[in-house]
C-alpha positions in Angstrom: 86.5 114.3 72.4 85.4 111.7 69.9 88.2 112.7 67.5 90.9 112.4 70.1 93.6 109.9 69.1 96.3 108.5 71.5 99.5 107.3 69.9 103.2 106.7 70.7 105.4 109.7 70.3 107.4 110.0 67.1 110.8 111.7 66.7 109.1 114.7 64.9 106.9 115.2 68.0 109.7 116.0 70.5 109.7 119.8 70.2 105.9 120.0 70.4 105.8 117.6 73.4 108.3 119.9 75.2 106.0 122.9 74.6 102.8 121.0 75.6 104.4 119.8 78.8 105.8 123.2 79.7 102.5 124.9 78.8 100.4 122.4 80.8 102.3 123.2 84.0 102.9 126.9 83.5 100.2 128.0 86.0 100.2 124.8 88.2 100.6 125.7 91.8 102.6 122.6 92.7 105.0 122.8 89.7 108.6 124.0 89.6 108.3 124.4 85.8 110.8 121.5 85.1 108.4 118.8 83.9 109.4 119.3 80.3 113.1 118.9 81.3 112.1 115.6 83.1 110.6 114.2 79.9 113.7 115.2 77.9 116.0 113.6 80.6 114.0 110.4 80.6 114.1 110.2 76.8 117.9 110.9 76.7 118.4 108.1 79.3 116.4 105.7 77.3 114.0 105.4 80.2 110.7 106.3 78.6 108.9 103.0 78.6 105.8 104.7 77.2 105.6 108.2 75.8 102.2 108.8 74.3 100.6 111.9 72.8 96.9 112.9 72.5 96.1 114.3 69.1 93.0 116.3 68.3 92.4 117.5 64.7 96.0 117.0 63.9 97.3 119.0 66.9 99.1 117.4 69.9 97.2 118.6 72.9 98.5 116.2 75.6 101.3 113.9 76.6 101.9 111.2 79.2 105.2 109.6 80.2 105.9 106.3 82.0 109.2 105.0 83.2 110.5 102.1 85.3 110.7 102.4 89.1 112.6 100.3 91.6 111.3 98.9 94.8 113.8 98.5 97.6 116.5 99.1 94.9 115.4 96.3 92.6 113.8 96.4 89.1 110.4 94.8 89.5 108.3 95.5 86.4 106.6 98.5 88.1 106.4 101.8 86.5 106.0 105.5 87.4 103.4 107.6 85.7 104.6 111.2 85.4 104.0 113.6 84.1 100.5 113.8 82.5 100.3 117.0 80.5 97.4 118.6 78.8 97.4 122.1 77.2 95.4 124.5 79.4 92.8 125.1 76.6 91.9 121.3 76.7 92.1 120.6 80.4 88.9 119.4 82.0 87.7 117.8 78.8 88.8 114.2 79.3 92.1 114.3 77.5 94.2 113.5 80.6 91.8 110.7 81.5 92.1 109.1 78.0 95.9 109.4 78.2 95.9 107.6 81.6 93.5 104.9 80.5 95.4 104.2 77.3 98.8 104.2 79.1 97.6 101.7 81.7 96.2 99.4 79.1 99.5 99.5 77.2 101.4 98.8 80.4 99.3 95.7 81.1 100.0 94.5 77.6 103.7 94.9 78.2 103.4 92.6 81.2 103.9 95.3 83.9 103.1 94.3 87.4 101.9 97.7 88.5 102.1 101.5 88.3 102.7 104.3 90.9 102.2 108.0 90.8 102.2 111.1 93.0 98.8 112.7 92.7 95.3 113.5 93.9 93.4 110.5 95.2 90.1 112.0 94.1 91.2 112.1 90.4 93.4 109.0 90.1 91.1 106.8 92.2 88.7 106.4 89.3 91.5 104.5 87.5 92.0 102.1 90.4 94.9 103.9 92.1 95.0 103.9 95.8 97.3 104.2 98.8 99.1 100.8 99.3 100.2 100.2 102.8 103.9 99.4 102.9 104.7 101.0 99.5 106.4 104.3 100.1 108.1 107.2 98.4 110.5 109.2 100.6 109.2 112.6 101.6 105.7 112.2 100.3 102.6 111.9 102.4 101.2 108.4 101.9 97.8 109.6 100.8 99.2 111.2 97.7 101.5 108.3 96.7 99.2 106.0 94.9 99.6 102.6 93.3 97.7 100.3 91.0 98.7 96.6 91.0 98.0 94.6 87.8 98.7 91.3 89.7 97.8 89.7 93.0 101.4 89.6 94.0 101.9 91.5 97.3 104.3 94.4 96.9 106.0 96.5 99.7 109.0 98.6 100.0 110.6 102.0 99.2 110.0 103.2 95.6 112.6 105.2 93.7 111.9 106.9 90.4 114.6 107.0 87.6 117.5 109.4 88.5 116.2 111.7 85.7 113.6 112.8 88.2 116.3 114.8 90.0 115.7 117.6 87.5 112.4 118.2 89.3 114.0 118.4 92.8 
């Protein structure tokens, strides 16, 4: 994937992003097929802090979205990473990993204090995500709600994603 480029989305990318996100989750066993609607809702609400695309030989093959979260009802410079989408043909080739690495680097440059996600510890652990005692997401087993702190500041409390996430409920 030497030719893979990661860049911010452009207005002309929106329809392709929708197709990439929908396609990425089409066969996913834990998907309710609304991830593309989530990205649209976050964009419409002005809540996409980062929306990055992975481009290979001129084609968008992946996308990642990050949006602010609250902890105990307060804005706190923490962000939620979701969804990460890669077209099925390119899954397992490092595209998702590159999207995550680039997004985390950009979050740090923005002065973010940390990032949370709902995902597989075995996959996201390699980026530094882990279960954080005292940081919770209602209805989610703690071993799958992972966090990565960019500071030494202790953080605890109930995390809430942007209301746009209700499209996935």
